[in-house]
N, C-alpha and C positions, 0 to 999 in steps of 0.2 A: 553755078553755085557749087561750093565744095561741101561734100558730106562731112558729118561729124567724125573726128578722129580722136581716138584714145590711145595713150601709150601705157603699156604695162610691162612689168618685169616677169619673165617666164624662167624661173630657176630650173625647171626640168630640161629646157632646151638650151639654157645658157644664153638667153638673148633678151634684149629689150625690144618689144614688138609694137609697131604702129598698127592699130586695128581700125578698119572702116567697114561698117555693116557686117561685123563678125568675121571679117577676112583680114589675115595678116598681109599688109601691103608694103611693109618695110621692117627692117630690124637692124640692130647692132649686136654682133656676136661677141660674147665676153667669156672669160674664164677666170675663176678664182681658185688659187692653189689652196689646198686644205691647210687650215691653220695660218694662212698668210693674211697680211693686211694690205694686199695689193691685188688689183683687178687688171687683167689684160683685155683691152679692146682690140679685136683683130680686124673687123671690117664692118662697113655700113652698106646695107642693100635696100634699094627701093624699087618696087615693081615699075617697069618702064611707063605704063600708063598713068602712074601716080607721081612721076618726077616733075619737078618744077613747082611744087605746091608747098614747099617748106617742111616736108615730112622728115627728111634726114636731119635738118636743123633742130626740129623739136625732139627727135630721138636723142641726139647728142646732148642737148640741154638737159633732158630728163635723166639720162645716164650719169652725166657729170654731177648734177644736183643730188642724185642718189648716192654716188660715191662720197660726196662731201658730207651728206647727212650721216653716213656710216663711218666717217673718219677713215676712209680707205685711200690708198695711193693708186696711181694709174701708171701702167706700162702700156704704151700705145703703139700699135702697128697700122693704124688706119689714117691715111693722109687727110681724109675729110675731117676727122676729129682734130688732127693737128692744126688744120686751117681754122677750124671753129675756135680753138683755144687761142690762136694768134689774134683772131678778131674779138675775142672776149677774154682779155688777159687776167680777169679775176679768177679764172680757172687754172692758171698756170701753176699755182702752188700744189695742185693735185698730182702733177707729174712726178713720179718717183725719180729722184736725182741719181740714185744708184742703178736703177733699171728703167730708163726712160722709154725703151723700145726703139724700133727702127724708123718709125714715122715721127721724127722730131718736130717740135713746134717751131715754125719759122720765126726768126728774130726780126720782126718788122712791125711797123705801125698797123693798127687795125684798119681794114679796108672800109671804105664808105659803103654803107648799105642803103638801098633805096627805101624811101618812106612808104 
């Protein structure tokens, strides 16, 4: 049985955090330039004992939905985020065309996901 997980944005640490039983078990690190309309995602981290539970996927979805809601653009340095966007092309318009970052979104068809 998987414990309840919540995702929250922590502006003080510059991260989106996955919380289980009051413990941070995963995060996406971000940076917003002052006065900028662009957010940089640098990397996604999940504690080893919590991997394989979809935590990173939920973190990325939450972060991208948050950027969309705030009408912000994305500069991406995280390969996991790039793969997520390739599998969910509805997020591709968030990537800043002038400053896409080094982890570019692969130009491929979305991968099949198990049910």
